[in-house]
N, C-alpha and C positions, 0 to 999 in steps of 0.2 A: 574529686580528690585534691587535696592541697599539696603543695610542694613538700611540706614537712612529712606528710604521710608517705609520699613516694620515697623520700630519702630514708625514712624509718624502715619501710619494707625492704628497700634495697640493702640496708645495713643488716637486717635480719637474714636476708638471703646470703650475704657474704659470710656472716658468722656461721650459718648453718653449713655452707659449703666447706668452710675451713674445718669444722668439726668432723664432717663426713670424710674429708680428705685425710685428716689425722687418723681417723679410725681405719680407713682402708689401706693407707700407704704401708704400714708395717706388715700387713698380711701379704701384700704383693712382693715385699722386699725379700722374703725368705729365699 
């Protein structure tokens, strides 16, 4: 794996985590 691929995957992970967090946060805030 090249550096670029690793960075790209990390980026995807961060974006996914953010979306997941945005989806779950409002539910727990009630």
